[in-house]
N, CA and C atoms as a LAMMPS dump frame, in Angstrom:
ITEM: TIMESTEP
0
ITEM: NUMBER OF ATOMS
267
ITEM: BOX BOUNDS ff ff ff
-5.0000000000000000e+02 5.0000000000000000e+02
-5.0000000000000000e+02 5.0000000000000000e+02
-5.0000000000000000e+02 5.0000000000000000e+02
ITEM: ATOMS id mol type element x y z
1 1 1 N 0.85 -1.183 0
2 1 2 C 0 0 0
3 1 3 C 0.893 1.243 0
4 2 1 N 0.586 2.199 -0.829
5 2 2 C 1.398 3.416 -0.97
6 2 3 C 1.166 4.351 0.212
7 3 1 N 2.215 4.994 0.623
8 3 2 C 2.14 5.996 1.68
9 3 3 C 1.448 7.232 1.119
10 4 1 N 0.42 7.78 1.808
11 4 2 C -0.282 8.948 1.275
12 4 3 C 0.616 10.162 1.103
13 5 1 N 1.697 10.242 1.866
14 5 2 C 2.602 11.381 1.707
15 5 3 C 3.439 11.288 0.442
16 6 1 N 3.412 10.11 -0.207
17 6 2 C 4.142 9.968 -1.455
18 6 3 C 3.495 10.756 -2.581
19 7 1 N 2.231 11.079 -2.439
20 7 2 C 1.518 11.848 -3.45
21 7 3 C 1.821 13.325 -3.262
22 8 1 N 2.3 13.969 -4.323
23 8 2 C 2.618 15.399 -4.232
24 8 3 C 1.382 16.206 -3.853
25 9 1 N 0.237 15.745 -4.301
26 9 2 C -1.008 16.449 -4.005
27 9 3 C -1.301 16.445 -2.503
28 10 1 N -0.955 15.367 -1.821
29 10 2 C -1.216 15.229 -0.394
30 10 3 C -0.086 15.789 0.469
31 11 1 N 1.059 16.064 -0.118
32 11 2 C 2.207 16.545 0.648
33 11 3 C 1.96 17.967 1.131
34 12 1 N 2.473 18.25 2.314
35 12 2 C 2.356 19.617 2.808
36 12 3 C 3.204 20.536 1.935
37 13 1 N 2.775 21.774 1.853
38 13 2 C 3.443 22.754 0.996
39 13 3 C 4.236 23.74 1.844
40 14 1 N 5.502 23.881 1.529
41 14 2 C 6.386 24.808 2.223
42 14 3 C 6.803 25.894 1.226
43 15 1 N 6.582 27.144 1.616
44 15 2 C 7.048 28.28 0.819
45 15 3 C 8.373 28.737 1.377
46 16 1 N 9.384 28.756 0.543
47 16 2 C 10.726 29.172 0.924
48 16 3 C 11.004 30.533 0.296
49 17 1 N 11.199 31.545 1.143
50 17 2 C 11.458 32.904 0.661
51 17 3 C 12.882 33.279 1.049
52 18 1 N 13.741 33.419 0.056
53 18 2 C 15.14 33.78 0.294
54 18 3 C 15.711 34.379 -0.984
55 19 1 N 16.501 35.426 -0.85
56 19 2 C 17.069 36.072 -2.026
57 19 3 C 18.304 35.359 -2.561
58 20 1 N 18.835 34.391 -1.832
59 20 2 C 20.035 33.661 -2.241
60 20 3 C 19.625 32.344 -2.912
61 21 1 N 19.868 32.256 -4.216
62 21 2 C 19.455 31.081 -4.981
63 21 3 C 20.091 29.795 -4.46
64 22 1 N 21.355 29.84 -4.062
65 22 2 C 22.023 28.64 -3.562
66 22 3 C 21.414 28.173 -2.248
67 23 1 N 21.046 29.102 -1.396
68 23 2 C 20.388 28.749 -0.131
69 23 3 C 19.035 28.115 -0.415
70 24 1 N 18.276 28.712 -1.329
71 24 2 C 16.971 28.145 -1.689
72 24 3 C 17.118 26.719 -2.207
73 25 1 N 18.102 26.501 -3.064
74 25 2 C 18.305 25.179 -3.638
75 25 3 C 18.652 24.159 -2.554
76 26 1 N 19.559 24.496 -1.667
77 26 2 C 19.993 23.589 -0.608
78 26 3 C 18.833 23.245 0.332
79 27 1 N 18.125 24.258 0.794
80 27 2 C 17.017 24.029 1.723
81 27 3 C 15.881 23.298 1.025
82 28 1 N 15.592 23.673 -0.204
83 28 2 C 14.527 23.029 -0.964
84 28 3 C 14.779 21.533 -1.108
85 29 1 N 15.995 21.159 -1.43
86 29 2 C 16.337 19.739 -1.572
87 29 3 C 16.1 18.986 -0.268
88 30 1 N 16.487 19.583 0.846
89 30 2 C 16.314 18.935 2.145
90 30 3 C 14.835 18.762 2.49
91 31 1 N 14.037 19.778 2.226
92 31 2 C 12.609 19.718 2.522
93 31 3 C 11.93 18.661 1.649
94 32 1 N 12.312 18.606 0.38
95 32 2 C 11.728 17.618 -0.53
96 32 3 C 12.1 16.199 -0.108
97 33 1 N 13.313 16.012 0.398
98 33 2 C 13.726 14.689 0.875
99 33 3 C 12.866 14.226 2.046
100 34 1 N 12.285 15.162 2.768
101 34 2 C 11.393 14.834 3.877
102 34 3 C 9.954 14.598 3.418
103 35 1 N 9.713 14.725 2.114
104 35 2 C 8.414 14.41 1.549
105 35 3 C 7.465 15.577 1.388
106 36 1 N 7.986 16.79 1.495
107 36 2 C 7.14 17.968 1.363
108 36 3 C 7.31 18.6 -0.019
109 37 1 N 6.282 19.307 -0.444
110 37 2 C 6.329 20.051 -1.698
111 37 3 C 6.861 21.446 -1.386
112 38 1 N 7.736 21.958 -2.229
113 38 2 C 8.352 23.265 -2.006
114 38 3 C 8.012 24.21 -3.144
115 39 1 N 7.615 25.423 -2.771
116 39 2 C 7.499 26.509 -3.727
117 39 3 C 8.443 27.596 -3.247
118 40 1 N 8.925 28.416 -4.159
119 40 2 C 9.962 29.385 -3.814
120 40 3 C 9.599 30.793 -4.243
121 41 1 N 10.188 31.74 -3.519
122 41 2 C 10.117 33.149 -3.888
123 41 3 C 11.491 33.748 -3.619
124 42 1 N 11.945 34.618 -4.532
125 42 2 C 13.305 35.147 -4.413
126 42 3 C 13.376 36.518 -3.764
127 43 1 N 12.229 37.066 -3.37
128 43 2 C 12.253 38.356 -2.668
129 43 3 C 10.961 38.51 -1.865
130 44 1 N 10.924 39.551 -1.043
131 44 2 C 9.792 39.754 -0.158
132 44 3 C 8.481 40.029 -0.867
133 45 1 N 8.534 40.796 -1.935
134 45 2 C 7.305 41.123 -2.666
135 45 3 C 6.706 39.857 -3.276
136 46 1 N 7.54 39.073 -3.946
137 46 2 C 7.074 37.822 -4.538
138 46 3 C 6.611 36.858 -3.443
139 47 1 N 7.342 36.825 -2.346
140 47 2 C 6.986 35.937 -1.238
141 47 3 C 5.626 36.264 -0.65
142 48 1 N 5.368 37.533 -0.409
143 48 2 C 4.086 37.949 0.141
144 48 3 C 2.942 37.596 -0.819
145 49 1 N 3.169 37.786 -2.095
146 49 2 C 2.159 37.428 -3.095
147 49 3 C 1.893 35.921 -3.09
148 50 1 N 2.949 35.123 -2.952
149 50 2 C 2.786 33.661 -2.946
150 50 3 C 2.109 33.183 -1.682
151 51 1 N 2.376 33.841 -0.553
152 51 2 C 1.671 33.471 0.68
153 51 3 C 0.173 33.652 0.466
154 52 1 N -0.19 34.793 -0.089
155 52 2 C -1.606 35.099 -0.299
156 52 3 C -2.247 34.187 -1.336
157 53 1 N -1.526 33.925 -2.419
158 53 2 C -2.08 33.135 -3.521
159 53 3 C -2.103 31.638 -3.234
160 54 1 N -1.025 31.115 -2.653
161 54 2 C -0.864 29.668 -2.532
162 54 3 C -1.238 29.098 -1.171
163 55 1 N -1.4 29.932 -0.153
164 55 2 C -1.733 29.469 1.206
165 55 3 C -0.916 28.245 1.616
166 56 1 N 0.41 28.389 1.693
167 56 2 C 1.243 27.242 2.056
168 56 3 C 0.973 26.795 3.501
169 57 1 N 1.398 25.582 3.816
170 57 2 C 1.247 25.067 5.175
171 57 3 C 2.277 25.672 6.124
172 58 1 N 3.399 26.101 5.57
173 58 2 C 4.496 26.669 6.351
174 58 3 C 5.293 27.601 5.453
175 59 1 N 5.828 28.67 6.034
176 59 2 C 6.712 29.587 5.307
177 59 3 C 8.055 29.622 6.019
178 60 1 N 9.125 29.408 5.269
179 60 2 C 10.484 29.612 5.768
180 60 3 C 10.959 30.919 5.161
181 61 1 N 11.298 31.874 6.011
182 61 2 C 11.497 33.254 5.581
183 61 3 C 12.868 33.782 5.987
184 62 1 N 13.62 34.262 5.01
185 62 2 C 14.876 34.963 5.251
186 62 3 C 14.528 36.36 5.756
187 63 1 N 15.083 36.768 6.883
188 63 2 C 14.754 38.084 7.431
189 63 3 C 15.496 39.22 6.747
190 64 1 N 16.693 38.954 6.247
191 64 2 C 17.506 40.023 5.667
192 64 3 C 17.571 39.89 4.152
193 65 1 N 16.682 40.627 3.493
194 65 2 C 16.649 40.657 2.026
195 65 3 C 16.547 42.11 1.605
196 66 1 N 17.072 42.442 0.433
197 66 2 C 16.922 43.813 -0.061
198 66 3 C 15.462 44.106 -0.408
199 67 1 N 15.105 45.354 -0.368
200 67 2 C 13.721 45.733 -0.682
201 67 3 C 12.819 45.422 0.492
202 68 1 N 11.755 44.701 0.226
203 68 2 C 10.823 44.284 1.271
204 68 3 C 11.468 43.141 2.041
205 69 1 N 11.982 43.438 3.239
206 69 2 C 12.72 42.408 3.977
207 69 3 C 11.765 41.454 4.695
208 70 1 N 12.342 40.427 5.294
209 70 2 C 11.547 39.393 5.935
210 70 3 C 10.688 39.898 7.078
211 71 1 N 11.177 40.87 7.81
212 71 2 C 10.388 41.424 8.918
213 71 3 C 9.117 42.093 8.402
214 72 1 N 9.24 42.794 7.285
215 72 2 C 8.065 43.426 6.679
216 72 3 C 7.09 42.381 6.141
217 73 1 N 7.614 41.335 5.514
218 73 2 C 6.764 40.256 5.004
219 73 3 C 6.007 39.627 6.171
220 74 1 N 6.715 39.331 7.242
221 74 2 C 6.104 38.73 8.425
222 74 3 C 5.002 39.622 8.983
223 75 1 N 5.301 40.898 9.142
224 75 2 C 4.329 41.843 9.684
225 75 3 C 3.077 41.921 8.819
226 76 1 N 3.266 42.036 7.524
227 76 2 C 2.119 42.143 6.61
228 76 3 C 1.306 40.849 6.569
229 77 1 N 1.989 39.709 6.581
230 77 2 C 1.28 38.427 6.538
231 77 3 C 0.449 38.215 7.802
232 78 1 N 0.962 38.637 8.944
233 78 2 C 0.251 38.441 10.203
234 78 3 C -0.901 39.429 10.379
235 79 1 N -0.885 40.538 9.655
236 79 2 C -1.982 41.511 9.712
237 79 3 C -3.122 41.148 8.767
238 80 1 N -2.856 40.271 7.813
239 80 2 C -3.841 39.894 6.788
240 80 3 C -4.67 38.716 7.294
241 81 1 N -5.965 38.893 7.378
242 81 2 C -6.856 37.845 7.887
243 81 3 C -6.744 36.551 7.081
244 82 1 N -6.399 36.654 5.794
245 82 2 C -6.281 35.465 4.938
246 82 3 C -5.02 34.657 5.228
247 83 1 N -4.001 35.295 5.79
248 83 2 C -2.707 34.62 5.932
249 83 3 C -2.166 34.595 7.359
250 84 1 N -2.836 35.214 8.289
251 84 2 C -2.267 35.371 9.629
252 84 3 C -2.068 34.06 10.388
253 85 1 N -2.798 33.012 10.032
254 85 2 C -2.659 31.734 10.743
255 85 3 C -1.619 30.797 10.133
256 86 1 N -0.997 31.21 9.044
257 86 2 C 0.039 30.39 8.417
258 86 3 C 1.315 30.522 9.247
259 87 1 N 1.889 29.391 9.702
260 87 2 C 3.135 29.461 10.47
261 87 3 C 4.279 29.992 9.602
262 88 1 N 5.034 30.93 10.178
263 88 2 C 6.186 31.508 9.494
264 88 3 C 7.403 31.381 10.396
265 89 1 N 8.451 30.785 9.848
266 89 2 C 9.693 30.561 10.608
267 89 3 C 10.786 31.378 9.979
């Protein structure tokens, strides 16, 4: 019998927001090895849009990014009724 987590559709979704492509790649590979689906954003503006659009199960957020930094993304996501309950690390 197949494990339900083997299905990408059933896997939890993790949004990884980081401006460093190599960091995203390394972390993404590790998360996928644990059986989770990963979506990525390379900056705060894109990340905030993906939080709102994709409603991930968890967000891994780089705090120090140029432009809209992680602290601003966190603040805005927690003020938005649609996204405030999404865990952000």
